[in-house]
C-alpha positions in Angstrom: 2.7 -30.5 -19.3 5.0 -28.1 -21.0 6.1 -24.8 -19.6 6.5 -22.0 -22.2 9.4 -19.7 -21.4 9.3 -16.4 -23.2 12.1 -14.0 -23.3 11.0 -10.4 -22.8 11.6 -8.0 -25.6 14.0 -5.1 -25.3 11.1 -2.7 -25.0 9.6 -4.8 -22.2 12.9 -4.8 -20.3 13.2 -1.1 -20.7 9.7 -0.4 -19.5 10.2 -2.7 -16.5 13.5 -1.0 -15.7 12.1 2.5 -15.8 9.1 1.3 -13.7 11.4 0.1 -10.9 13.6 3.2 -11.1 10.6 5.5 -11.1 9.8 4.4 -7.6 12.9 6.1 -6.3 11.6 9.5 -7.1 7.8 9.2 -7.7 6.9 6.5 -5.2 4.1 4.2 -6.4 2.8 6.4 -9.2 5.0 5.1 -12.1 4.4 1.5 -11.2 0.6 2.1 -10.9 0.4 3.8 -14.3 2.5 1.1 -16.0 0.5 -1.7 -14.3 -2.9 -0.2 -15.3 -1.8 0.5 -18.9 0.4 -2.4 -19.7 -0.7 -5.4 -17.6 -2.6 -6.9 -20.5 0.0 -6.2 -23.1 2.9 -8.1 -21.6 2.9 -10.7 -18.8 6.5 -9.7 -18.0 5.7 -5.9 -17.7 2.5 -6.7 -15.8 4.4 -8.9 -13.3 7.2 -6.4 -12.7 4.9 -3.4 -12.5 2.8 -5.3 -9.9 6.0 -6.2 -8.0 7.2 -2.6 -8.0 3.8 -1.4 -7.0 3.6 -3.8 -4.0 7.1 -2.7 -2.9 6.3 1.0 -3.2 3.1 0.6 -1.2 5.1 -1.2 1.4 7.6 1.6 1.5 4.8 4.2 1.8 3.3 2.3 4.8 6.8 2.1 6.4 7.3 5.9 5.8 4.0 6.6 7.4 4.9 4.5 10.5 8.3 6.3 10.7 6.5 9.6 10.4 4.3 8.7 13.4 7.5 7.6 15.3 9.1 11.0 14.7 7.3 12.0 17.9 9.7 9.9 19.9 12.7 10.8 17.6 13.2 7.3 16.4 11.3 8.1 13.2 14.0 10.4 11.8 16.5 7.6 11.8 13.9 5.2 10.3 12.9 7.6 7.6 16.5 7.7 6.4 16.9 4.0 6.5 13.7 3.4 4.6 14.7 5.9 2.0 18.0 4.2 1.5 16.5 0.7 1.4 14.1 2.0 -1.3 16.9 3.4 -3.4 19.1 0.3 -3.1 16.4 -2.3 -3.9 14.9 -0.3 -6.8 18.4 -0.1 -8.3 18.9 -3.9 -7.8 15.5 -4.5 -9.4 16.3 -2.2 -12.3 19.5 -4.0 -13.0 17.8 -7.4 -12.9 15.0 -6.3 -15.2 17.4 -4.7 -17.7 18.9 -8.3 -18.1 15.4 -9.7 -18.6 15.2 -11.4 -15.3 12.2 -11.3 -13.0 12.8 -9.6 -9.7 11.1 -10.2 -6.4 11.6 -7.7 -3.6 12.6 -9.6 -0.4 10.1 -8.1 2.0 7.3 -6.4 0.1 3.8 -6.9 1.2 1.9 -8.7 -1.6 -1.2 -6.6 -1.5 -2.0 -6.7 -5.3 -2.1 -10.1 -6.8 
């Protein structure tokens, strides 16, 4: 059994990087668009777009829960923490994909397989 390792092209790396960074401003929309349009063109882009999409859906769920918890004032603190976590992990993912590495978010729900 042989495992074929392919190095992503520079275009693939750039698209994956922009996909991860797009989540910081536009939530799940960039990763959803890239995943729908490019998942069949490149395994690398498809994998990274799906990973970014799963993470952004996780962040959306977390923000919704924090929004509900605003009633007891804990939500305001959680919203800021969730926003910061989103920014930090998206930047880490973008740096990894710009080097051609695959990135896995540490606590994303794997809703889309």
